[in-house]
N, C-alpha and C positions, 0 to 999 in steps of 0.2 A: 137423765137417770138410768143407769144400767139395771137390768134384770139378771141376777145370777141364778142359774139353774144348776144345782149340786146333786151330784150322784156318787153314792159310796160305792166301794168295792164289795167283793163277795162277802156273804153273810149278814151285811149290815144294812139297815134301813136309815131314813132320814135323820133318826136322832144323833147319828154320828157326827153331824155337823153343828151340834148344839152350841159349842164353844166358839164357832167362827161366825154364826148369824149375828151376834150383838155388834160386832165391829163393822160388818157390813151395811147393818141397817142403820148405824150411828153416821155413816158416811152418806146416808141419804139414798141407798140403792134397794130396790125390791130384792128379796131373797126368797127361793122356792126350792127347798130340800125335797127331792124325790125318792119314795120307796119303790124299788122294782118289784113286779110279780113275784110271788113265790118265797119272799123272805120277810122277816120282821112282822109287821101287823098284816102283811099280805100273804102269809104263809096258807099254803093249800090250794093256792092260784096256780094251775099249769103254766108253765113258763119256759120258753125257749129264747134263744138270743134276739131273734127278731121280736118276739113279745116285748123284751126289754127295750129295744130301738123305739117301738111303738109307745111304750109307757112313757118315755121322754118326749116324744113329737106330740103326743096327745096332751100333755100338761102344758107345753108350750102353746100350742093352738087353742086348747080350752081357756087359758088366761089371757090369750091375744097378747102374748108378750113380743116386745120389740126390743132391739139393742141387747141381745141375749149374750151373756159370757156363759158357755156350757162348760161345766167343770166335772171332769170324770176322773175317780180315784182307782187305781189298781184295775180289777177286771173291768169296772165300768167304764174304762177308757175305750174299749171294744165297741158296745152300743152307743156310747157318746159320739165316737168318732163318726158313726153311720148316720147318728140323728142330726148331727151338725150340718152335713150336706143336704139333708132331706128338708131343713127348716128354710133353707134359702136365704133372702134378704133380712130374715129376722135376726140371723147371727151376727155377732161383733166380733167375737173371738172364742177359740176353744182353749181350755186350760186342762193339760192332763197331769195329774198329780201321781208322780211315781207309777205310772200306769201302763197297762198294755195298750197297743193301739192296733186297730183293725186292718187287716190285709185282705183283699177281695180274694173270696174262695177259701180263706184259712179260718180255723176255729181257735179258740183259746188254748187247748190241748195241743194243736198241731204246731203251735209256736214252742213247745217244750217237750220235744222228743225224748229228753233224757228221763222225763218222770211221766210221760203220757200213760204209760201202762199201769203205773201204780194209781194214777188219779182216776182212770177208768174202773180200776177194780173197786177203787173205794167207792166210786158213786154206784156200781152195781150191788155192793155188799150193803149199802144204806138205801135202799128203796128208790133210786134214781137221784139222790141229793149228795152233794159234797158236805161232809160234817165240817162244823168250825174247827180250827186249829185249836190244840192244847195250849194252856198257858205258857208251857216252855218256849214255844215258838215265837213269842212275843219279846223275848229276852234279847237285849242287844239293840233294841230298837228306840232307846232314849224314854222308855216309858216306865213309870213308877207303878207300883202295885196297885193303886187306886185307878189308875189309868188302864191297865190290863184288865182288872175286874171290870170296869165299864164296858170295854169291848165285849168281853165274854158274856156279860149280862145281856147285851143287846144282839149277840150273834145268834143267828138261826141257820140251819142247813140249807144249803144254796142248791136251787134246782140244776141238775146235772146236764139237762139239754141245752142249756144256755152256754156251756162249756164246749159243747161238742158240735154244735150248729155252726156253719160257717157264715162269715161276713158278707155283705154285699155292699160294694162301693160303685158308684157310677162317675167319680172323677178322683184324680190322684189326691190323697190326703195332704200332700205338701202343698196344695194350692190354698189351703184354708189358713187364715190368720190364727196363729198357735203359739201359746206358751208352754213349754214342757218344764215340770218341776221335777228335778232329780233329787231325791232323798239319799244323802251320802252314806248314812250308815246301812243302807240296803244295796250298797254297791256303789262304788266310785263313779263309774261310767255307765252311760246309757246302753240298753241293748243294742245289738247291730241294727235293727230294723229302725229303732228311733233316732240312732246316730246318723243313719241315710237320709231320715226326713229332716234333721236339724242342718242339712246343707242347704235346704231351701230358704230364700230370703224371705218367706212368710213365716218362718218358725224362729223362736228364740228360747234359749236354754237358761233356767235359774235353778239355782242350787239352794238346798235346805241342809243344815248340819244336824239332821236327825233321821229317824228311820221312817219305816213304810207307812205309818199311821200319824201323819203330822196333824191332822185334825184334833187328835188327842194329845199328842207330844208338845207340839208347838203351834197351838191355835193362833196366837198373835201374830207370829211370824208368817205363817201362811195367808192370814187375812190380809196383811200388807202386800203379800206378793199378788193375791188376787185383785187388790184395789189397784195396784201398779198395772196388771194386766188389762183391766178395764180401761184405763187411760192411754194404754198404748196406741198408737195410730196403726191402723191396718195398711199393709203394704200392697 
């Protein structure tokens, strides 16, 4: 039995995975959605990026999970990638869902120099938090009005320190058995750092014809990809 540990991106808690959980459980697997410190039901908890890494590691160790498929969406790919190497032989595979990936010594904002100043200013103006995106930003991502409303209803300000704190890696990320899910409505090609990692024999690319939030727009298709990833042999 695989143990899926699911971590949603910025602003979102564990409820983001509600439409994915039934299919994974019906296939006989354990499913453990994680809410990171400072968002959703954990609002008010101080959190930097390393806090988020520890949130994930602590949940896996607390439940003594083995054969873990660790899933990170969007921002959460950064703490998930770090947690993946820290859980050692508990890890079966990493799945990055249209996500950022960690680079040692670099932060979330440092990977996006063209809008770093705007993001940092927004965090400063909002008491150290990154406010959720407005509804218009979700258009063009394969979401209907109800799905956008669900995302907005569950979204809370995201702790800014987690976006500016640098990642810490002790081994090359390309060595981890990994599936990268590229959502095509959010750009036809992976970012340059992901493309470089995909040259590793340990990484494989899967595409979804939807936008950046596939757990809302195409949960059944995403579930199928996760099940396939769990069955994939580690190289």
